[in-house]
C-alpha positions in Angstrom: -23.2 61.3 20.9 -27.1 60.9 21.3 -28.6 59.0 24.8 -29.3 55.9 21.9 -25.7 55.7 20.4 -24.6 55.6 24.0 -27.0 52.7 24.9 -26.5 50.8 21.8 -22.6 51.0 22.0 -22.5 50.1 25.5 -25.3 47.0 24.4 -22.6 45.8 21.8 -19.7 45.3 24.4 -21.8 43.7 26.7 -22.8 41.4 24.1 -18.9 40.8 23.4 -18.3 40.4 26.8 -20.8 37.8 27.6 -19.7 35.5 24.2 -16.0 36.2 25.2 -16.9 34.8 28.9 -18.9 31.7 27.6 -16.3 31.0 24.9 -13.4 30.9 27.8 -15.7 28.6 30.1 -17.3 26.5 27.5 -15.4 22.9 27.4 -12.8 22.0 24.4 -14.1 19.2 22.2 -11.8 16.4 23.3 -10.0 14.8 20.2 -10.3 11.2 19.4 -7.6 9.4 21.5 -5.1 7.6 18.8 -3.8 4.1 19.4 0.0 3.6 18.5 0.2 0.5 16.1 1.7 -2.5 17.4 5.2 -3.4 16.8 5.3 -5.9 13.9 7.1 -9.4 15.2 10.5 -9.9 14.0 10.8 -12.2 10.7 14.4 -12.6 11.9 15.2 -16.8 12.2 15.1 -19.6 10.1 11.3 -20.7 11.4 8.7 -18.3 11.3 5.0 -18.7 12.2 2.0 -17.3 10.4 -0.7 -15.9 12.3 -3.1 -18.1 10.4 -4.1 -21.7 10.3 -3.8 -23.4 6.7 -6.8 -25.6 5.3 -5.1 -25.9 2.4 -1.6 -25.2 2.0 -1.4 -25.5 -2.3 -3.5 -22.2 -2.2 -1.9 -20.0 -4.6 -3.4 -16.8 -2.1 -1.1 -18.6 1.0 1.7 -19.3 -1.0 2.2 -15.7 -1.7 1.8 -14.9 1.4 4.4 -17.6 2.5 6.8 -16.8 0.0 6.8 -13.1 0.5 7.3 -13.8 4.6 10.3 -16.1 3.3 12.2 -13.4 1.5 11.3 -11.3 4.4 13.1 -13.3 6.9 15.7 -13.3 4.4 16.5 -10.3 3.7 16.3 -9.3 7.8 19.1 -11.9 8.6 21.8 -12.1 5.9 23.3 -14.6 8.9 20.5 -17.6 7.1 20.1 -19.5 3.7 16.8 -21.1 4.6 13.8 -20.3 6.0 10.4 -22.2 7.0 7.1 -20.9 7.2 4.6 -22.6 9.2 0.7 -22.3 10.2 -0.4 -20.9 13.9 -0.6 -25.1 14.4 3.1 -25.7 13.5 2.3 -27.3 9.8 5.1 -26.5 7.3 3.9 -24.4 4.7 6.9 -23.9 2.6 10.7 -23.7 2.6 12.5 -20.6 0.7 16.4 -20.9 0.3 18.5 -17.8 -0.2 19.4 -17.1 -3.9 22.8 -17.8 -5.1 24.6 -15.9 -6.8 25.1 -16.1 -10.8 28.5 -17.3 -11.6 31.4 -14.7 -13.4 31.1 -15.2 -16.7 34.7 -14.9 -18.4 34.5 -12.6 -21.6 36.9 -13.3 -24.7 39.7 -11.2 -24.8 38.8 -9.8 -28.2 35.4 -8.6 -26.5 37.2 -6.0 -24.2 39.3 -4.6 -27.9 37.6 -1.4 -28.8 35.7 -2.6 -31.6 35.0 -0.6 -34.7 32.3 1.4 -35.3 29.7 0.2 -38.0 28.9 2.7 -40.6 25.6 4.4 -40.3 25.5 5.0 -44.0 22.9 3.2 -46.4 23.2 -0.6 -46.7 23.8 -1.0 -50.8 22.6 -4.7 -49.8 18.4 -4.4 -50.0 17.2 -6.0 -46.4 14.7 -8.8 -46.9 11.1 -7.7 -46.2 9.1 -9.5 -43.3 5.4 -9.9 -43.4 4.6 -9.5 -46.5 4.8 -5.8 -47.4 6.5 -4.1 -44.3 10.3 -3.9 -44.3 12.5 -4.6 -41.8 13.8 -1.4 -41.4 10.6 0.5 -41.6 8.6 2.2 -38.8 7.1 0.2 -36.1 3.5 0.8 -36.2 1.9 3.0 -32.3 0.8 -0.2 -30.4 -2.4 1.0 -28.4 -2.8 -0.8 -25.0 -6.3 -0.8 -23.6 -5.9 0.7 -19.4 -7.3 -2.5 -17.2 -9.7 -1.6 -14.5 -7.9 -1.3 -11.3 -9.0 -4.2 -9.6 -8.2 -6.3 -12.6 -4.4 -5.9 -11.4 -4.9 -8.1 -8.6 -5.7 -11.9 -8.0 -9.0 -11.0 -6.2 -11.0 -14.4 -4.4 -14.1 -14.5 -5.9 -16.1 -13.4 -2.9 -14.4 -10.1 -3.1 -14.5 -9.7 -7.1 -18.3 -10.1 -7.2 -18.4 -7.2 -4.3 -16.5 -4.2 -6.4 -19.1 -2.5 -7.9 -16.6 -0.1 -9.8 -13.4 -1.7 -10.6 -11.5 1.2 -11.4 -11.7 2.5 -8.1 -9.1 1.5 -5.7 -11.2 2.4 -2.7 -13.8 0.1 -4.2 -11.3 -2.7 -3.9 -10.7 -1.8 -0.2 -14.3 -2.0 0.6 -14.4 -5.0 -1.1 -12.0 -6.9 1.0 -12.8 -5.8 4.2 -16.8 -6.7 3.6 -15.7 -10.5 2.3 -13.5 -10.8 5.6 -17.1 -9.6 7.2 -15.3 -6.5 8.5 -17.9 -2.9 8.9 -17.3 -0.8 6.4 -18.2 3.2 6.0 -17.5 5.0 3.1 -16.4 8.9 4.1 -15.5 10.7 0.7 -11.7 8.6 -0.3 -11.4 7.6 3.5 -13.3 3.6 4.2 -13.8 3.3 8.7 -13.9 -0.3 9.5 -14.2 -0.1 13.0 -11.6 1.4 14.8 -9.3 1.8 11.5 -9.4 4.2 8.8 -8.2 3.9 5.3 -7.2 6.7 3.0 -6.4 5.9 -0.5 -3.8 8.5 -1.7 -1.9 9.4 -5.1 1.4 10.6 -4.5 2.9 10.4 -8.0 2.8 14.2 -8.4 3.2 15.5 -5.1 4.0 12.9 -2.4 4.3 15.6 0.8 0.8 16.5 0.2 -0.7 13.5 -0.8 0.4 12.0 2.2 -0.7 15.1 4.2 -4.0 15.1 2.7 -4.6 11.4 3.8 -3.7 12.0 7.1 -5.6 15.0 7.8 -8.6 12.5 6.2 -7.8 10.2 8.9 -7.9 12.1 11.6 -11.0 14.0 10.4 -13.1 10.4 10.8 -11.8 10.1 14.9 -10.7 6.4 14.1 -7.8 5.6 16.9 -5.7 4.1 14.3 -5.3 4.8 10.4 -3.9 3.5 7.1 -2.5 5.5 4.5 -2.6 3.4 1.4 -0.6 4.8 -1.1 -1.0 4.2 -4.9 2.6 5.2 -6.5 6.5 5.1 -4.8 7.7 7.1 -2.1 10.7 8.1 -0.5 10.9 5.6 2.4 12.8 8.2 4.8 9.7 10.2 3.9 7.2 7.2 5.3 9.5 6.6 8.3 9.5 10.8 9.4 5.4 10.5 9.5 5.5 7.2 11.3 7.6 8.4 14.1 5.2 11.4 14.1 2.2 9.3 14.5 2.7 6.2 15.3 -1.3 5.2 14.9 -1.0 5.7 11.4 0.7 3.0 9.0 1.9 4.0 5.4 1.2 0.9 3.1 2.2 0.5 -1.1 -0.3 -0.4 -3.1 1.0 -4.2 -3.1 -0.6 -4.3 0.5 -4.1 -4.7 -1.7 -3.0 -7.9 -2.8 -1.6 -9.8 0.7 -5.4 -8.1 2.2 -7.0 -10.3 -0.4 -5.1 -13.1 0.2 -5.3 -12.7 3.8 -9.2 -12.7 3.2 -8.7 -15.8 1.0 -7.5 -18.0 3.9 -9.7 -16.8 6.2 -7.4 -14.3 8.0 -7.8 -10.5 9.1 -6.8 -8.1 6.0 -6.2 -5.4 8.3 -3.3 -7.6 10.2 -2.0 -8.3 7.2 -2.1 -4.7 5.1 1.5 -3.7 6.1 3.3 -7.1 6.1 2.3 -10.7 6.6 1.1 -11.2 10.4 3.3 -13.3 12.4 2.8 -15.1 16.1 5.0 -13.8 18.2 
């Protein structure tokens, strides 16, 4: 081995050692601190108080929130049959009664007996024609239903509606709701960052686990202390509970959260507070 080769090898070893020492001593970049969501106030009891002040109790957006709140309270407490919903000033916004079970219908005895099977042979009696030349037994024509834009599936207040630039994109609806509420918004791919909260929109219809993981990682990439994964399809509630237990700073909400958030904007409340459920006063 020549002297030049020895010097080159020694230089390479020295460079490797220096880089290793530098990497070892370099301070690690701390991961952004997460902030667990506060537990929602209990909806149990015959009276629940929404965390808002109502200007018009007859507002359809407010009445949707009132009804959902009352139904959740009835579901959480089987001992009550009537729930009263109030605003933060103590004004009664609405009352909901537990639905009574339908009465049992007594069937005649002859309906419990086996019935003779109807013949599947063609009838010798001609059937009447419907709509001119269309026969009653003719195959129905294919009906084509035009797909509605995503934004049209919700009852959005005007201040939200005119902010939606692309009504076919769910993320656009989220952005419009947050902007109408006066919250800062920053779109980063399929995630919106608003203050200390990042909202990811995922489609779990084909692979729920992968979709939720994508949403979680996208939120973590933003560095936001808290996150919301908005799913556009059904996910097993056990999967959601397991993920929220492992990462309490990320909430998972269904697509109906968008209507609740839009209604919160309509009545002057914070849509983020209403994302997972109607916000209650403690």
